[in-house]
C-alpha positions in Angstrom: 153.9 -41.5 -31.7 150.3 -43.5 -31.0 147.2 -41.5 -31.4 143.9 -42.9 -29.7 140.7 -42.2 -31.6 137.0 -43.3 -31.0 136.3 -45.3 -34.1 133.2 -43.3 -34.9 135.4 -40.2 -35.6 137.0 -42.1 -38.6 134.0 -42.8 -40.3 132.9 -45.8 -42.2 136.0 -47.1 -43.5 137.0 -47.9 -39.7 134.4 -50.5 -39.8 136.4 -52.7 -42.3 140.1 -52.1 -40.8 138.4 -52.9 -37.1 137.0 -56.2 -38.6 140.3 -56.9 -40.1 142.4 -56.5 -37.1 139.6 -58.2 -35.3 140.0 -61.2 -37.7 143.8 -61.2 -37.5 143.8 -61.3 -33.9 140.9 -63.8 -33.3 140.2 -65.4 -36.6 142.0 -68.9 -35.7 139.1 -69.4 -33.6 136.5 -68.6 -36.0 138.0 -70.9 -38.9 135.3 -73.6 -38.5 132.9 -71.1 -40.2 135.5 -70.4 -43.0 139.2 -70.3 -43.5 139.1 -67.6 -45.8 139.9 -64.7 -43.6 138.6 -61.9 -46.2 135.2 -63.6 -46.4 135.3 -63.8 -42.3 136.2 -59.9 -42.7 133.2 -59.2 -44.6 131.1 -61.3 -42.4 131.7 -59.9 -39.1 132.0 -56.0 -40.5 128.6 -54.9 -39.9 128.8 -56.1 -36.1 131.2 -53.6 -34.5 129.7 -50.7 -33.1 131.9 -47.5 -33.8 130.8 -45.6 -30.9 132.2 -48.2 -28.3 135.5 -49.0 -30.2 139.0 -47.1 -29.8 141.9 -47.3 -32.1 145.5 -46.7 -32.1 146.8 -44.9 -34.8 150.5 -45.4 -35.9 151.6 -44.0 -39.2 148.0 -42.9 -40.4 147.0 -46.8 -40.3 144.8 -48.4 -37.6 147.3 -50.5 -35.6 145.0 -51.8 -32.5 141.6 -51.9 -31.5 139.6 -52.2 -28.2 136.0 -51.8 -27.1 134.9 -50.2 -23.9 131.7 -49.8 -22.4 129.8 -50.0 -18.7 128.0 -53.1 -19.9 124.5 -51.6 -20.0 124.9 -52.3 -24.0 126.7 -54.4 -26.2 129.7 -53.4 -28.1 128.9 -55.7 -31.0 125.5 -56.6 -32.5 125.5 -59.8 -35.0 123.0 -59.7 -38.2 121.8 -63.1 -39.1 121.2 -61.8 -42.5 124.6 -60.5 -43.1 126.4 -63.7 -41.7 124.3 -65.8 -44.2 124.9 -63.4 -47.3 128.9 -64.0 -46.6 129.1 -67.4 -45.1 126.1 -69.3 -46.7 122.9 -69.9 -45.1 124.2 -73.2 -43.3 127.4 -71.6 -41.8 126.0 -68.1 -41.3 123.2 -69.6 -39.3 125.4 -71.6 -37.2 127.7 -68.5 -36.5 125.1 -66.6 -35.6 124.0 -69.4 -33.0 127.5 -69.7 -31.6 128.9 -66.4 -31.7 125.8 -64.2 -30.6 125.9 -65.7 -27.0 129.6 -65.5 -26.9 130.0 -61.6 -28.0 126.8 -60.4 -26.9 126.9 -61.7 -23.4 126.8 -59.4 -20.5 130.3 -58.6 -18.6 130.9 -60.7 -15.6 130.8 -57.7 -13.3 128.5 -54.3 -14.3 128.1 -51.0 -12.6 127.9 -47.3 -13.5 131.5 -47.0 -12.9 132.8 -50.3 -14.3 134.1 -50.4 -17.5 134.1 -53.6 -19.7 137.1 -53.7 -22.1 136.6 -56.0 -25.0 138.2 -57.3 -27.9 141.5 -55.9 -27.5 143.6 -56.7 -30.8 146.8 -55.3 -32.6 147.4 -55.7 -36.5 150.2 -58.3 -37.1 152.6 -55.7 -38.5 152.1 -53.3 -35.7 152.7 -55.9 -32.7 155.2 -55.1 -30.2 154.9 -51.2 -30.9 152.7 -50.9 -27.7 149.4 -50.2 -29.7 147.5 -52.1 -26.8 149.4 -50.3 -24.1 148.3 -47.0 -25.7 144.6 -47.8 -26.1 144.4 -49.3 -22.5 146.0 -46.2 -21.1 143.9 -44.1 -22.8 140.7 -45.9 -21.2 142.4 -45.7 -17.8 141.9 -41.7 -18.5 138.4 -41.7 -19.0 136.8 -39.9 -16.2 133.4 -41.9 -16.3 135.2 -45.4 -14.8 136.5 -46.2 -11.8 137.2 -50.1 -12.4 138.0 -51.6 -15.6 137.2 -55.7 -16.3 138.2 -57.8 -19.1 138.3 -61.4 -19.8 141.3 -63.2 -21.3 142.2 -67.0 -22.3 144.8 -68.6 -19.8 146.7 -69.7 -23.0 147.0 -66.3 -24.3 150.3 -65.8 -22.1 151.4 -62.8 -23.8 148.0 -60.7 -23.1 148.1 -61.9 -19.7 151.7 -60.5 -19.2 150.8 -57.3 -20.5 147.4 -56.9 -18.7 149.5 -57.2 -15.3 152.2 -54.8 -16.3 149.4 -52.4 -16.8 148.4 -53.3 -13.4 145.2 -55.7 -14.0 144.6 -58.5 -11.5 143.1 -61.8 -11.7 139.8 -62.0 -9.8 138.4 -65.2 -11.2 138.5 -67.9 -13.6 136.0 -70.1 -15.4 136.6 -73.6 -16.7 136.1 -73.4 -20.5 133.4 -75.5 -21.2 134.6 -76.9 -25.0 138.6 -76.6 -24.0 139.3 -79.5 -26.5 137.7 -77.7 -29.3 138.9 -74.1 -28.4 142.5 -75.1 -27.1 141.7 -72.9 -24.1 141.5 -74.1 -20.1 140.2 -71.2 -18.4 138.7 -67.8 -18.8 140.7 -65.6 -16.7 138.7 -62.5 -15.3 141.0 -59.3 -14.5 140.2 -56.1 -13.2 142.0 -52.7 -12.7 141.0 -50.1 -10.0 142.1 -46.6 -10.3 144.1 -45.8 -7.6 142.2 -42.8 -6.4 138.9 -44.9 -6.2 140.5 -47.2 -3.6 
């Protein structure tokens, strides 16, 4: 049984767990700033806006995360002081310069009824148990949205397959500027439109 909750319902301890799952899922792309995952978790813990994150709970543990919002505000806010405190002045400043435009950029498509689904990740020990599917299906049930968009790296073939299975379709792709460094060729943008709103 997978239960989906808004992270803000779980209190302050959820921030740390969200950061752990985020680093578990995306940390390899951030190891320029530190190869110490615990330090990275602590550095990023402050940025997640709990009201906009949904979590999948399996056996009383947070198994997966995803953020969802209509693009008017950001689901994360980076704080330069926090980054410097955990990563040091130089790496913390660089993290702020590089990550802020990446993490806090507006979605490719916005509108009242359009949800941007971001930062989908599952904890290693819960992968393959349906956490991401459960969260996305829960997001589909939110009445305020008719369309959902997300961005995924073309090299993340497992994620692309999962999103396609859930009904997402690619609507555009953009060449990755720093593909040699990131290992990503294209950013793929996909959307899902509720059948009732077509």
